[in-house]
C-alpha positions in Angstrom: -81.5 -40.6 62.2 -85.1 -39.5 62.3 -84.8 -37.0 64.8 -80.9 -35.0 62.7 -82.9 -34.9 59.7 -85.4 -32.9 61.2 -83.1 -31.0 62.6 -81.1 -30.3 59.7 -85.1 -29.6 58.0 -85.3 -27.1 60.8 -81.8 -25.3 59.8 -82.2 -25.0 56.0 -85.5 -23.6 56.9 -84.1 -21.0 58.6 -81.7 -19.9 57.1 -84.6 -19.9 54.1 -86.6 -17.3 56.0 -83.2 -15.3 57.7 -82.1 -15.3 53.7 -85.4 -13.4 52.8 -85.5 -11.1 55.6 -81.8 -9.9 55.0 -82.6 -9.4 50.8 -85.5 -7.6 52.0 -84.4 -5.6 54.9 -81.4 -4.4 51.5 -83.8 -3.9 49.4 -86.0 -1.3 51.7 -82.7 0.6 52.3 -82.5 0.9 48.6 -85.5 1.8 48.3 -85.4 4.0 51.3 -82.1 5.6 49.7 -83.6 6.4 46.4 -87.1 7.7 47.7 -87.8 11.1 48.3 -91.3 12.7 49.7 -93.8 13.8 46.7 -92.2 13.6 43.2 -91.0 15.8 40.8 -91.8 17.5 37.7 -89.3 17.9 34.6 -90.2 19.8 31.5 -87.7 19.0 28.8 -88.0 20.2 24.7 -89.1 17.6 23.1 -86.2 15.1 20.6 -87.2 17.5 17.3 -85.4 20.5 19.0 -83.0 18.3 21.6 -83.2 14.5 21.8 -80.7 14.7 25.2 -82.3 16.9 27.5 -85.9 14.8 26.5 -83.6 11.2 27.3 -81.8 12.9 30.3 -85.6 13.0 32.0 -86.6 9.4 30.9 -83.6 8.5 33.0 -85.1 10.0 36.1 -88.1 8.5 35.1 -86.2 4.7 34.6 -84.2 5.5 38.1 -87.1 6.9 40.1 -90.0 5.9 38.7 -93.2 7.0 36.9 -95.1 7.7 40.2 -92.0 9.8 41.9 -91.1 11.7 38.4 -93.5 13.6 36.0 -92.1 14.3 32.9 -93.7 16.3 29.9 -92.7 18.0 27.4 -92.6 21.9 25.6 -95.3 22.4 22.5 -92.2 22.6 19.2 -93.0 25.6 18.5 -93.2 27.4 21.8 -92.3 30.8 20.9 -95.8 30.7 19.0 -97.3 29.0 21.7 -96.5 30.7 25.2 -100.2 30.5 26.0 -99.5 26.7 26.3 -96.6 27.1 27.7 -98.0 29.0 31.2 -101.1 26.0 30.9 -97.9 22.6 31.2 -96.7 24.6 34.2 -100.4 25.5 35.4 -100.6 21.7 35.5 -97.8 21.6 37.2 -98.6 23.4 39.9 -101.9 21.9 40.5 -100.3 19.3 41.4 -99.1 18.8 45.0 -97.9 16.2 45.7 -95.2 18.1 42.8 -92.5 19.5 45.6 -89.5 20.3 42.4 -89.9 21.5 38.5 -86.6 21.4 36.4 -86.8 22.9 33.1 -84.6 22.3 30.4 -84.5 24.0 28.6 -85.7 27.6 29.6 -86.9 28.6 26.8 -87.9 32.3 26.0 -91.8 31.5 28.0 -90.9 30.1 30.7 -90.7 33.4 32.8 -94.4 33.7 32.6 -95.0 30.2 33.2 -93.1 30.0 36.4 -95.0 33.0 37.2 -98.3 31.5 37.3 -97.1 28.9 39.4 -95.3 31.3 41.9 -98.8 32.8 42.2 -100.1 29.8 43.7 -96.7 27.7 45.1 -94.5 29.1 47.5 -93.3 25.7 48.1 -91.5 24.4 45.1 -87.8 24.4 44.7 -87.8 25.2 40.5 -84.5 24.5 38.3 -83.5 26.9 35.2 -81.4 25.1 32.8 -80.0 26.5 30.0 -82.1 29.8 30.3 -82.7 32.0 27.3 -83.8 35.1 29.8 -82.0 37.7 30.9 -79.9 36.3 33.8 -81.2 38.8 36.4 -85.0 37.9 35.6 -84.7 33.5 35.9 -82.3 34.8 39.1 -85.6 36.2 40.7 -87.6 32.7 40.1 -85.4 30.1 40.3 -83.8 28.6 43.1 -80.8 26.6 40.9 -79.8 28.2 37.4 -77.5 25.6 35.7 -75.3 26.6 32.6 -72.8 26.2 30.6 -70.4 29.3 31.1 -70.6 30.6 27.6 -68.6 33.4 28.3 -65.6 31.0 29.3 -66.5 29.1 26.3 -66.1 31.8 24.0 -62.4 31.9 24.5 -62.0 28.0 24.8 -64.0 27.1 21.8 -61.4 30.3 19.7 -58.3 28.6 21.2 -59.5 24.7 20.8 -60.3 26.1 17.0 -57.0 27.6 16.7 -55.4 24.3 17.8 -57.4 21.9 15.4 -56.0 24.4 12.2 -58.7 26.4 11.9 -57.7 30.1 10.1 -61.7 31.2 9.9 -63.8 30.9 12.4 -67.5 30.8 10.9 -71.0 31.3 13.6 -74.5 30.6 12.8 -76.8 32.2 14.6 -80.3 34.5 14.5 -81.4 37.1 16.1 -83.5 35.1 19.1 -80.5 33.9 20.8 -78.6 36.7 19.6 -80.9 39.4 21.8 -79.4 36.3 24.9 -76.6 39.1 26.5 -74.6 35.4 27.1 -75.1 33.8 23.8 -74.0 37.1 22.6 -71.1 37.9 25.0 -70.1 34.4 23.7 -70.3 35.4 20.4 -68.2 38.7 20.9 -65.5 37.0 22.9 -65.2 33.7 20.3 -64.5 37.1 18.1 -62.3 39.0 20.2 -60.3 36.2 21.1 -60.6 34.9 16.7 -58.5 39.0 16.5 -55.8 37.6 18.6 -55.0 34.4 17.4 -55.3 36.0 14.0 -58.3 34.2 13.0 -60.0 35.6 10.7 -64.2 35.5 12.1 -67.6 35.3 10.4 -71.0 36.3 11.6 -73.0 34.6 9.8 -77.1 34.6 9.8 -79.3 31.3 9.9 -83.0 31.4 9.8 -84.8 30.5 13.3 -86.2 26.8 13.5 -89.4 28.8 15.3 -89.9 30.4 12.6 -92.0 30.2 9.4 -89.5 27.4 7.9 -89.6 25.6 11.0 -86.7 23.2 11.5 -86.6 21.4 7.9 -85.6 25.2 6.8 -83.0 25.6 9.0 -81.5 22.5 9.0 -81.7 22.7 4.9 -79.8 26.1 4.7 -76.7 25.0 6.4 -76.6 21.4 4.6 -76.9 24.6 1.0 -74.3 27.3 3.4 -71.5 25.2 4.9 -70.4 23.5 1.6 -70.0 27.3 -0.1 -68.3 28.3 2.7 -65.6 25.6 2.7 -64.9 26.0 -1.4 -64.8 29.6 -0.9 -63.1 29.8 2.7 -60.7 26.7 2.4 -61.1 23.1 4.7 -59.4 25.0 7.6 -62.5 27.1 8.3 -64.0 25.8 12.0 -68.2 26.1 12.4 -70.1 26.8 14.9 -73.7 27.3 15.3 -76.0 28.4 18.6 -79.3 25.6 17.8 -79.1 22.3 18.3 -81.6 21.3 15.1 -78.1 22.9 13.2 -75.5 20.4 14.7 -76.8 17.3 12.4 -76.5 18.9 9.4 -73.7 21.4 10.4 -71.4 18.3 11.6 -72.4 15.8 8.6 -71.3 18.7 5.9 -68.2 19.8 8.3 -67.2 16.2 7.8 -68.0 15.7 4.2 -65.7 19.2 3.2 -63.1 18.5 5.6 -63.1 22.1 8.0 -63.5 21.8 11.7 -65.3 21.5 14.2 -64.4 22.7 18.2 -67.8 21.3 19.7 -71.8 21.5 19.9 -74.0 24.4 20.6 -75.1 21.9 24.1 -70.9 20.2 24.5 -72.1 16.4 24.3 -70.4 13.4 22.1 -74.4 12.3 21.7 -75.4 15.9 20.3 -75.5 15.7 16.7 -72.5 13.1 16.0 -74.6 9.7 16.1 -77.1 10.7 13.5 -74.9 13.0 11.5 -72.1 10.3 11.2 -74.5 7.1 10.8 -73.9 5.4 13.7 -76.4 3.0 15.2 -77.7 5.0 18.7 -80.1 2.1 19.1 -80.8 1.5 22.6 -76.9 2.8 23.3 -77.8 6.7 23.1 -76.6 7.3 27.1 -74.0 4.6 26.4 -70.9 7.3 26.8 -68.1 5.2 26.2 -69.4 3.2 23.6 -70.8 6.3 21.9 -67.2 7.9 21.8 -65.7 4.5 20.7 -67.7 4.7 17.8 -67.4 8.8 17.0 -63.9 7.8 17.3 -64.0 5.0 14.8 -65.9 6.9 12.0 -63.9 10.5 12.4 -60.8 8.1 11.6 -62.8 6.0 8.7 -63.4 9.4 6.9 -59.8 11.0 7.6 -60.6 13.5 9.7 -58.5 12.9 13.0 -58.2 16.1 15.5 -60.7 18.1 13.1 -63.9 17.6 15.4 -64.1 17.6 19.7 -66.7 18.3 22.3 -67.1 18.1 25.9 -66.1 14.3 27.3 -69.6 14.3 29.5 -73.3 15.5 27.9 -73.6 19.0 29.2 -77.7 19.2 28.5 -78.0 16.0 30.5 -75.7 16.6 32.9 -78.1 19.9 33.7 -81.3 17.5 34.0 -80.0 15.0 36.0 -77.9 17.4 39.0 -80.6 19.7 39.2 -82.7 17.0 39.9 -80.4 15.0 42.1 -80.1 18.5 44.3 -83.4 19.6 44.3 -84.1 15.4 45.9 -81.4 16.4 48.7 -83.6 19.7 49.1 -86.6 18.0 49.6 -85.6 15.4 51.9 -83.7 18.1 54.1 -80.3 17.9 53.5 -78.9 21.5 52.0 -80.4 24.8 52.6 -83.2 26.2 52.3 -82.5 29.2 50.6 -78.8 29.0 49.3 -76.6 26.7 47.5 -74.6 24.3 48.7 -72.0 24.4 45.8 -70.2 21.5 47.1 -73.0 19.4 47.4 -73.8 20.8 43.5 -70.6 19.7 42.4 -71.1 16.6 44.3 -74.1 15.7 42.1 -72.4 16.6 38.9 -69.5 14.3 39.5 -71.1 11.4 40.3 -73.8 11.7 37.2 -70.3 11.8 34.5 -68.9 9.1 36.5 -71.2 7.5 36.1 -72.2 7.4 32.5 -68.3 7.8 30.9 -66.7 5.8 34.0 -64.3 9.0 34.4 -64.0 11.9 36.8 -64.6 15.3 35.9 -62.9 18.1 37.8 -65.7 20.9 36.6 -65.3 24.1 36.9 -68.3 26.0 38.9 -68.5 30.0 39.3 -71.3 32.0 40.1 -73.0 34.2 37.3 -71.5 38.3 37.6 -73.3 40.3 35.5 -70.6 42.1 32.9 -72.6 45.5 32.5 -73.3 46.3 36.2 -70.8 43.4 38.5 -73.7 42.3 39.9 -73.1 38.3 40.9 -76.0 35.6 41.0 -74.8 33.4 43.6 -78.0 30.7 42.7 -76.6 31.5 38.8 -73.9 28.8 38.5 -71.9 28.0 35.0 -70.1 25.6 34.5 -67.0 24.5 32.4 -65.5 20.7 31.4 -62.0 20.4 28.9 -62.1 19.2 25.2 -62.0 15.2 24.1 -60.7 15.9 20.2 -61.7 12.9 18.2 
């Protein structure tokens, strides 16, 4: 009997040790699958300019750890603080463990900052997200560029507005954005499609949020101007604005006036909608199914079904994560050094969208082609998704 008890005790100990060994192996395997040599750096706007971009970097810090992902932000008024942008990137370049740099957004001034980095580093994979400088210039500096297919969006936005009942389309922007060939080209294509569809197009100028009045001045303008236009043009007016800071006041005034909102500048269920509709997003900002349900309920309660829409997944967050995941594969040597493997890129994008929405999105990915010269830029990828109408 004593021998039997001893034998049972030994067996139990062996089982416990074996279980600990298996668990340890599983943990080591998980770490090895997620690990990569060195570190990556992510530069985003701060939450006042675009919260989604900021949160997308937080997502990657949480996934890989602060010891693997360095997250810094551009100055809020980046247009007036270009030297600070150079300093921000120079600090990243000085850390030789950093193997990749993802910038979202690549606002004006990004190119000079990256030029300073390239003076001392030629071993870094650089990703530009939503660049606001000319495509030929950014393509010479970045290994990979990710952006919404703004030219294709032009016709798509106008057609979506028509499907929602629009007879008038108001496009808000300012000279800095309209100096960007893609944003200006999208505006022109919205205008052209509106003409074909019989929709009156109005090109409206708003204050630049990086100007003297800042973000508060731009938002106050939207809060005051939109109701005036709804009263004069009617509720079947669609509104679109090119700047992130404009989205919350624009959505709010559209809902109050019963107008139409085809999509935000950075299409996403979480871009502008939660704050504008009074949705409690505390701790749930990246829970897309929850946000879609809450937005749908709020819009239904306001009697605005079918009048607001967006993309099913947050574009700006997808750019950061897709760019970072592809860069990590580059660091590991899993993709070509001097070309973009579009199938891998598509998988990175689809995996992230599936993770946060629970649905598979077959996005359209194309290379940017200069409309004037016909030159194709194979490292500049344009992405387009369909609409989610609330």
